[in-house]
C-alpha positions in Angstrom: 20.7 -4.2 -7.8 18.4 -6.9 -7.1 17.7 -9.9 -9.8 14.9 -9.3 -12.2 13.2 -12.8 -10.6 13.1 -11.5 -7.3 11.7 -7.9 -8.6 9.2 -9.9 -10.1 8.2 -11.9 -7.2 8.1 -8.6 -5.2 5.8 -6.9 -7.6 3.4 -9.9 -7.9 3.2 -9.7 -3.9 2.4 -6.3 -3.8 -0.3 -6.4 -6.7 -1.7 -9.6 -4.6 -2.2 -6.8 -2.1 -3.5 -4.1 -4.1 -6.2 -6.7 -5.7 -7.2 -8.2 -2.1 -7.0 -4.2 -0.6 -9.9 -3.9 -3.7 -11.9 -6.9 -3.0 -12.2 -6.1 1.2 -13.2 -2.4 0.1 -15.6 -3.4 -2.7 -17.6 -6.2 -0.4 -20.5 -5.3 1.7 -19.3 -8.0 4.3 -17.2 -6.0 6.9 -19.6 -6.6 9.9 -22.1 -9.7 9.6 -25.1 -10.3 13.0 -27.0 -13.5 12.8 -30.1 -13.2 14.9 -32.6 -16.0 15.3 -35.6 -15.6 17.1 -38.2 -17.7 18.3 -39.8 -18.7 15.2 -37.8 -19.9 12.1 -39.6 -17.2 9.9 -37.6 -14.1 11.5 -34.4 -15.2 11.0 -32.6 -13.0 9.3 -28.7 -12.4 8.7 -27.3 -8.7 8.2 -24.1 -7.9 6.4 -22.9 -4.3 6.2 -19.8 -3.0 4.1 -18.2 0.6 3.6 -21.0 1.1 0.7 -23.6 -0.7 1.3 -25.9 -2.9 4.0 -27.7 -6.3 2.8 -29.9 -8.5 4.5 -30.7 -12.1 4.1 -33.9 -13.7 5.0 -35.0 -17.2 6.4 -36.7 -17.4 2.8 -33.4 -17.3 1.1 -34.1 -13.7 -0.3 -31.2 -10.8 -0.2 -32.1 -7.2 -0.1 -29.2 -4.8 -0.9 -29.4 -1.1 -0.3 -26.6 1.4 -0.6 -26.0 3.9 2.1 -28.5 7.2 1.0 -26.0 9.8 1.9 -22.0 9.6 2.8 -22.6 12.4 5.5 -25.2 10.9 7.3 -23.0 7.7 8.1 -21.3 7.5 11.4 -17.4 9.5 11.3 -15.9 6.2 11.6 -17.7 4.6 8.7 -16.5 7.8 6.6 -13.4 7.6 7.6 -12.8 4.1 6.2 -14.1 5.0 3.1 -11.4 7.7 2.7 -8.8 5.6 3.8 -9.5 2.7 1.5 -9.6 5.2 -1.1 -6.7 6.8 -1.0 -4.6 3.3 -0.4 -6.0 2.0 -3.6 -4.8 5.1 -5.6 -1.2 5.4 -3.5 -0.8 1.5 -4.2 -1.9 2.0 -7.8 0.8 4.6 -8.2 3.3 2.6 -6.6 2.7 -0.6 -9.2 3.2 1.6 -11.8 6.3 3.3 -10.3 7.8 0.0 -9.4 7.2 -1.1 -13.1 9.1 1.8 -14.1 12.1 0.9 -12.1 12.2 -2.9 -12.6 14.9 -4.3 -14.2 12.6 -6.5 -16.6 11.2 -3.0 -18.2 12.6 -0.6 -20.4 11.1 2.7 -19.3 14.1 4.2 -17.7 17.4 3.3 -18.9 19.7 4.9 -16.4 20.7 2.1 -13.2 20.5 5.3 -10.5 17.3 6.4 -12.0 15.8 2.5 -11.6 17.1 2.0 -8.1 15.1 5.7 -6.9 12.5 4.3 -8.5 11.9 0.9 -6.7 13.3 3.0 -3.2 10.3 5.3 -3.8 7.4 2.4 -4.9 8.7 0.7 -1.6 7.9 3.6 0.4 4.3 3.9 -1.2 3.6 0.6 -0.7 4.6 0.3 3.1 2.7 3.4 3.8 -0.4 1.5 1.7 0.1 -1.1 3.9 -0.4 0.8 7.0 -3.3 3.1 5.8 -5.2 -0.6 4.9 -4.5 -1.3 8.4 -5.8 1.1 10.1 -9.6 1.1 9.1 -9.4 -2.4 9.9 -8.2 -1.9 13.2 -10.4 0.6 14.0 -13.9 -1.6 12.9 -12.3 -5.0 14.6 -11.9 -2.5 18.0 -15.6 -1.1 17.6 -17.0 -4.7 17.2 -15.3 -6.4 19.7 -16.2 -3.5 22.1 -19.8 -3.6 21.3 -19.7 -7.8 21.4 -18.7 -7.7 24.7 -20.5 -5.1 26.3 -23.8 -5.9 28.3 -25.4 -2.7 27.1 -25.4 -3.6 23.9 -28.8 -6.0 22.9 -27.9 -9.3 21.5 -29.8 -8.7 18.2 -27.5 -5.8 17.8 -24.2 -7.3 18.1 -21.8 -7.9 15.5 -19.0 -10.5 14.0 -16.2 -9.7 11.8 -16.9 -10.4 8.4 -14.6 -11.6 5.4 -13.9 -8.1 4.5 -11.8 -8.0 7.4 -9.8 -10.9 6.8 -8.9 -9.9 3.5 -7.9 -6.7 4.7 -5.5 -7.9 6.7 -3.9 -10.6 3.7 -3.9 -7.5 1.7 -2.3 -5.5 4.6 0.5 -7.7 5.0 1.2 -8.3 0.9 1.6 -4.9 0.6 3.7 -4.4 3.7 6.0 -7.3 2.8 6.3 -6.6 -1.0 7.3 -2.9 0.1 9.4 -4.1 2.8 11.2 -6.5 0.0 11.8 -4.0 -2.2 13.0 -1.3 0.3 15.4 -3.6 1.5 16.9 -5.5 -1.6 17.5 -1.8 -3.2 20.8 -0.6 -3.4 22.6 3.2 -2.9 23.8 3.8 -6.2 25.1 7.2 -4.8 28.6 6.1 -4.0 29.5 4.9 -7.7 28.3 8.0 -9.3 30.6 9.9 -6.8 34.0 7.9 -7.1 33.2 8.3 -11.3 32.5 12.3 -10.8 35.5 12.6 -8.6 37.9 10.5 -11.5 36.6 12.6 -14.2 37.6 15.7 -12.1 40.8 14.3 -11.2 42.1 13.5 -14.5 42.4 17.3 -16.0 44.8 17.9 -12.8 47.1 15.2 -13.6 47.5 15.9 -17.1 48.6 20.0 -16.1 50.8 18.0 -13.7 52.9 16.3 -16.2 53.4 19.2 -18.9 57.0 19.8 -16.8 57.7 23.7 -15.7 56.1 26.4 -17.1 57.3 27.9 -20.7 56.1 31.5 -19.4 59.9 33.5 -19.1 60.8 34.2 -15.7 61.0 38.0 -15.4 61.2 40.7 -12.5 57.9 43.0 -12.9 58.1 46.5 -11.4 
């Protein structure tokens, strides 16, 4: 099994990925637009996230408003909300599983069980990284398509926000940590099978060493 220091590094990477994913999903900086009119009075910056939208005017006043109803939102935004929640829950389960199977903890004593827990947590983290990347790439594709579309007005074009970049970082940490957990986890089945084989073959050797049978040889009719 991998050393305790390497396992701690892998868990720290996945923890950083979970924190970045939490911040990315919570912030309202997924899409940013800057519209400046002929007068500085109408200059304003609009931020939109998964849960709320904020507007900052030229007089440095920011107003934020939560979305009234999830059902009234576009389907892409609803899917992004659901995927973010699933990702955070899965990564949290992966953290608990990896801590239970780490060498520096005593939650599980059996080495084979620890190896299975570490491998399971690695698979969970890799899946969480893919789920984190899915809504981000979806949103980036929509923003870039509208930005270069001649049918969209200049005031309605969006730019990439800070949450997009945080999501990319979070996905990278989760994929890296999960991949290392899967790569450094040994298959503990070979030792166990040879151990049971030795235990099974031992009685056979003992019976053969007793010599000839003690039963009298007779002819039965």
